[in-house]
MDTraj code that builds the backbone (N, CA, C; nanometers):
import mdtraj as md
import numpy as np

residues = "MET ASN THR LEU PRO LEU SER ASP ASN GLU LYS GLU ASN GLU LYS GLU ASN GLU LYS LYS ILE VAL GLU ALA VAL LYS TYR THR ALA GLU GLU LEU ASN ASN THR PRO ALA ILE CYS ARG LYS TYR TYR ILE HIS PRO ASP LEU LEU GLN ALA TYR LEU ASP GLY TYR LEU PHE LYS VAL MET SER LYS THR THR ALA GLY LYS THR LYS TYR GLY HIS ASP LYS THR GLU LYS ALA VAL LEU LYS ILE LEU LYS LYS TYR LYS SER LYS ARG LYS PRO".split()
xyz = np.array([
    [1.2053, 1.0421, -1.2378],
    [1.1066, 0.9212, -1.2305],
    [0.9735, 0.9506, -1.1825],
    [0.8788, 0.9186, -1.2475],
    [0.7500, 0.9434, -1.1886],
    [0.7392, 0.7929, -1.0987],
    [0.6471, 0.8282, -0.9736],
    [0.5809, 0.7190, -0.9037],
    [0.4704, 0.7062, -0.9276],
    [0.4076, 0.5693, -0.9372],
    [0.2746, 0.5221, -0.9481],
    [0.1929, 0.5718, -0.8917],
    [0.0651, 0.6171, -0.9275],
    [-0.0350, 0.6415, -0.8255],
    [-0.0917, 0.5461, -0.7575],
    [-0.0741, 0.4691, -0.6997],
    [-0.1166, 0.3574, -0.6233],
    [-0.1259, 0.3384, -0.4793],
    [-0.1965, 0.2981, -0.3988],
    [-0.1959, 0.2948, -0.2503],
    [-0.1111, 0.1798, -0.2028],
    [-0.0979, 0.1882, -0.0546],
    [-0.0219, 0.0940, -0.0143],
    [-0.0656, 0.0086, 0.0533],
    [-0.2187, -0.0049, 0.0565],
    [-0.2981, -0.0940, 0.1359],
    [-0.2878, -0.2392, 0.0608],
    [-0.2232, -0.3212, 0.1330],
    [-0.1978, -0.4582, 0.1318],
    [-0.3030, -0.5414, 0.1223],
    [-0.4135, -0.5059, 0.1769],
    [-0.5366, -0.5926, 0.1905],
    [-0.6265, -0.5379, 0.0888],
    [-0.6048, -0.4721, -0.0235],
    [-0.6880, -0.4669, -0.1334],
    [-0.7147, -0.5760, -0.2227],
    [-0.8309, -0.6069, -0.2582],
    [-0.8503, -0.7125, -0.3526],
    [-0.7755, -0.6954, -0.4902],
    [-0.7692, -0.8562, -0.5440],
    [-0.6860, -0.8430, -0.6456],
    [-0.7358, -0.7392, -0.7560],
    [-0.8952, -0.7443, -0.7747],
    [-0.9155, -0.6688, -0.8802],
    [-0.9224, -0.5189, -0.8617],
    [-0.9027, -0.4718, -0.7412],
    [-0.8827, -0.3514, -0.7207],
    [-0.7385, -0.3028, -0.7607],
    [-0.6377, -0.4056, -0.7316],
    [-0.4734, -0.3524, -0.7564],
    [-0.5041, -0.3752, -0.9117],
    [-0.5924, -0.4459, -0.9833],
    [-0.5571, -0.4388, -1.1419],
    [-0.5959, -0.3175, -1.1729],
    [-0.7081, -0.3001, -1.1104],
    [-0.7502, -0.1506, -1.1871],
    [-0.6699, -0.0442, -1.1508],
    [-0.5877, -0.0322, -1.0099],
    [-0.5000, 0.0671, -0.9631],
    [-0.3812, 0.0696, -1.0760],
    [-0.3327, -0.0738, -1.1490],
    [-0.2239, -0.0923, -1.2359],
    [-0.2623, -0.0273, -1.3848],
    [-0.3899, -0.0545, -1.3999],
    [-0.4428, 0.0238, -1.5411],
    [-0.4078, 0.1583, -1.5337],
    [-0.4872, 0.2075, -1.4104],
    [-0.4853, 0.3677, -1.3684],
    [-0.3173, 0.4255, -1.4119],
    [-0.2520, 0.3491, -1.3151],
    [-0.0891, 0.4165, -1.3344],
    [-0.0378, 0.3888, -1.4599],
    [-0.0570, 0.2351, -1.5497],
    [-0.0256, 0.2747, -1.6680],
    [-0.0547, 0.3804, -1.7629],
    [-0.1953, 0.4139, -1.7361],
    [-0.2118, 0.5364, -1.8271],
    [-0.1656, 0.6471, -1.8072],
    [-0.1613, 0.6632, -1.6565],
    [-0.0928, 0.7892, -1.5953],
    [0.0313, 0.8279, -1.6835],
    [0.1230, 0.6804, -1.6666],
    [0.2517, 0.6988, -1.7599],
    [0.2461, 0.7113, -1.8738],
    [0.1433, 0.6504, -1.9403],
    [0.1293, 0.6612, -2.0791],
    [0.1310, 0.8412, -2.1276],
    [0.0409, 0.9090, -2.0390],
    [-0.0020, 1.0279, -2.0321],
    [0.1281, 1.1190, -2.0320],
    [0.2122, 1.0826, -1.9212],
    [0.3237, 1.1330, -1.9209],
    [0.4259, 1.1297, -2.0147],
    [0.4486, 1.0240, -2.0763],
    [0.5640, 0.9887, -2.2014],
    [0.4915, 1.0146, -2.3237],
    [0.3472, 1.0702, -2.3373],
    [0.2915, 1.0886, -2.4677],
    [0.2573, 0.9661, -2.5545],
    [0.2318, 0.8562, -2.4776],
    [0.2434, 0.7261, -2.5708],
    [0.0921, 0.6225, -2.5093],
    [0.0942, 0.5365, -2.6009],
    [-0.0194, 0.4821, -2.5838],
    [-0.0206, 0.3881, -2.4574],
    [-0.1034, 0.3459, -2.3572],
    [-0.0832, 0.2339, -2.2519],
    [-0.0254, 0.0977, -2.2982],
    [-0.0750, 0.0509, -2.4261],
    [-0.0403, -0.0661, -2.4576],
    [0.1130, -0.0458, -2.4871],
    [0.1765, 0.0242, -2.5285],
    [0.3055, 0.0329, -2.5577],
    [0.4280, 0.0945, -2.4451],
    [0.3457, 0.1606, -2.3392],
    [0.3977, 0.2068, -2.2537],
    [0.4290, 0.0654, -2.1410],
    [0.3111, -0.0230, -2.1195],
    [0.3337, -0.1247, -2.0275],
    [0.4166, -0.2300, -2.0992],
    [0.4433, -0.2178, -2.2426],
    [0.5246, -0.3224, -2.3147],
    [0.6590, -0.2800, -2.3093],
    [0.6839, -0.1617, -2.3227],
    [0.8018, -0.1085, -2.3487],
    [0.8900, -0.0166, -2.2601],
    [0.8134, 0.0433, -2.1270],
    [0.8628, 0.1115, -2.0364],
    [0.8421, 0.0984, -1.8928],
    [0.7491, -0.0020, -1.8691],
    [0.7248, -0.0445, -1.7385],
    [0.7429, -0.1899, -1.6910],
    [0.8384, -0.1916, -1.6364],
    [0.9146, -0.3357, -1.6023],
    [0.8454, -0.4228, -1.5466],
    [0.7789, -0.5508, -1.5864],
    [0.6583, -0.6121, -1.4911],
    [0.7176, -0.6570, -1.3762],
    [0.8382, -0.6535, -1.3367],
    [0.8770, -0.6993, -1.2038],
    [0.8265, -0.5848, -1.1097],
    [0.7763, -0.4468, -1.1519],
    [0.7771, -0.3410, -1.0811],
    [0.6278, -0.3543, -1.0462],
    [0.5560, -0.4032, -1.1246],
    [0.3702, -0.4387, -1.1211],
    [0.3740, -0.5669, -1.0393],
    [0.4590, -0.6599, -1.0419],
    [0.4554, -0.7591, -0.9887],
    [0.4943, -0.7428, -0.8154],
    [0.5862, -0.6647, -0.8012],
    [0.6168, -0.6040, -0.6454],
    [0.4934, -0.5387, -0.6033],
    [0.4174, -0.4698, -0.6612],
    [0.3249, -0.3950, -0.6110],
    [0.2270, -0.4844, -0.5715],
    [0.1956, -0.6076, -0.6506],
    [0.0616, -0.6853, -0.6372],
    [0.1137, -0.7857, -0.5128],
    [0.2589, -0.8192, -0.5024],
    [0.3312, -0.8592, -0.3570],
    [0.2850, -0.7669, -0.2614],
    [0.2814, -0.6604, -0.2703],
    [0.3109, -0.5996, -0.1649],
    [0.4442, -0.5376, -0.1114],
    [0.5410, -0.5765, -0.2293],
    [0.6853, -0.5530, -0.1819],
    [0.7138, -0.4200, -0.2336],
    [0.6624, -0.3477, -0.3487],
    [0.6924, -0.2122, -0.3394],
    [0.7128, -0.1215, -0.2584],
    [0.5860, -0.0807, -0.2073],
    [0.5944, 0.0209, -0.1107],
    [0.6855, -0.0151, 0.0427],
    [0.6957, -0.1471, 0.0598],
    [0.7902, -0.1839, 0.1548],
    [0.9540, -0.1530, 0.1325],
    [0.9772, -0.1541, -0.0025],
    [1.1486, -0.1246, -0.0260],
    [1.1140, 0.0311, -0.0253],
    [1.0285, 0.0982, -0.0667],
    [1.0293, 0.2191, -0.0994],
    [1.0506, 0.2765, 0.0378],
    [0.9931, 0.2337, 0.1472],
    [0.9514, 0.2853, 0.2561],
    [1.0914, 0.2851, 0.3502],
    [1.1620, 0.1812, 0.3129],
    [1.3027, 0.1339, 0.3567],
    [1.4204, 0.1602, 0.3093],
    [1.4059, 0.2164, 0.2038],
    [1.5229, 0.3042, 0.1304],
    [1.5689, 0.4274, 0.1656],
    [1.6660, 0.4560, 0.1863],
    [1.6945, 0.5825, 0.2385],
    [1.7553, 0.6899, 0.1186],
    [1.7381, 0.7967, 0.1633],
    [1.7617, 0.9311, 0.0863],
    [1.8822, 0.9189, 0.0617],
    [1.9337, 1.0111, -0.0465],
    [2.0840, 1.0453, -0.0827],
    [2.0987, 0.9777, -0.1905],
    [2.2050, 0.9889, -0.2637],
    [2.2853, 0.9618, -0.3641],
    [2.3742, 0.8273, -0.3354],
    [2.3820, 0.7414, -0.4359],
    [2.4456, 0.6243, -0.4252],
    [2.6060, 0.7068, -0.4897],
    [2.6690, 0.5855, -0.4872],
    [2.8012, 0.6413, -0.5231],
    [2.7779, 0.6212, -0.6946],
    [2.6829, 0.5879, -0.7510],
    [2.6504, 0.6058, -0.8995],
    [2.5809, 0.7291, -0.9400],
    [2.5064, 0.7777, -0.8255],
    [2.4295, 0.8969, -0.8669],
    [2.2797, 0.8543, -0.8663],
    [2.2346, 0.7374, -0.8043],
    [2.0906, 0.6635, -0.8092],
    [2.0312, 0.7696, -0.6844],
    [1.9301, 0.7921, -0.6987],
    [1.8283, 0.8564, -0.6040],
    [1.7597, 0.7575, -0.5339],
    [1.6695, 0.7963, -0.4432],
    [1.5989, 0.6858, -0.3629],
    [1.4955, 0.5937, -0.4653],
    [1.4561, 0.6791, -0.5120],
    [1.3548, 0.6038, -0.6032],
    [1.4050, 0.4836, -0.7126],
    [1.5482, 0.5275, -0.7596],
    [1.6290, 0.4450, -0.8484],
    [1.6753, 0.3213, -0.7743],
    [1.7101, 0.3633, -0.6340],
    [1.7743, 0.2743, -0.5597],
    [1.6598, 0.1755, -0.5080],
    [1.5368, 0.1991, -0.5039],
    [1.3930, 0.0972, -0.4558],
    [1.3799, -0.0076, -0.5909],
    [1.3983, 0.0738, -0.7158],
    [1.3321, 0.0116, -0.8162],
    [1.4852, -0.1060, -0.8586],
    [1.6107, -0.0876, -0.8273],
    [1.7154, -0.1644, -0.8280],
    [1.7000, -0.2687, -0.7365],
    [1.6637, -0.2452, -0.6249],
    [1.6392, -0.3861, -0.5226],
    [1.5245, -0.4472, -0.5502],
    [1.4285, -0.3638, -0.6186],
    [1.3081, -0.4970, -0.6942],
    [1.3611, -0.5709, -0.7864],
    [1.4196, -0.5160, -0.8876],
    [1.4759, -0.5830, -0.9921],
    [1.5647, -0.6960, -0.9672],
    [1.6434, -0.6690, -0.8364],
    [1.7855, -0.7699, -0.8178],
    [1.6452, -0.8999, -0.7335],
    [1.5711, -0.8181, -0.6557],
    [1.4965, -0.9456, -0.5766],
    [1.4061, -1.0334, -0.6930],
    [1.3467, -0.9661, -0.7742],
    [1.2804, -1.0605, -0.8491],
    [1.3352, -1.1088, -0.9823],
    [1.4485, -1.0705, -1.0085],
    [1.5094, -1.1358, -1.1404],
    [1.5573, -1.3215, -1.0772],
    [1.5678, -1.3149, -0.9990],
    [1.5455, -1.4806, -0.9647],
    [1.4384, -1.5309, -0.9704],
    [1.3103, -1.4662, -0.9587],
    [1.1983, -1.5405, -0.9810],
    [1.1135, -1.5616, -1.1535],
    [1.2147, -1.4919, -1.2127],
    [1.1856, -1.4761, -1.3647],
    [1.2273, -1.5947, -1.4305],
    [1.1410, -1.6075, -1.5216],
    [1.1582, -1.7580, -1.6076],
    [1.2778, -1.7202, -1.7102],
    [1.3387, -1.7958, -1.7188],
    [1.4455, -1.7873, -1.8248],
    [1.4277, -1.7903, -1.9761],
])
top = md.Topology()
chain = top.add_chain()
for i, resn in enumerate(residues, 1):
    res = top.add_residue(resn, chain, resSeq=i)
    for name in ("N", "CA", "C"):
        top.add_atom(name, md.element.get_by_symbol(name[0]), res)
traj = md.Trajectory(xyz[None], top)
């Protein structure tokens, strides 16, 4: 799983954060040999982008321990699952 090329500076303004998201989507699209629009719509979960904007993405990444879970998830996958679980309750039905 690729990590997004974003910084963990929570004080960046909203415009800078959006620029970094666009860069990350472009990077991911290149890695997957797809377009940014397709990548953002089908491959990047919106809760991950929201977690970045909220400053939660890097907090959970830094607190997640290394090692595999009983299901074989690595550190990055464990962090993604934590984010999806937290933001699930915030999604509109």
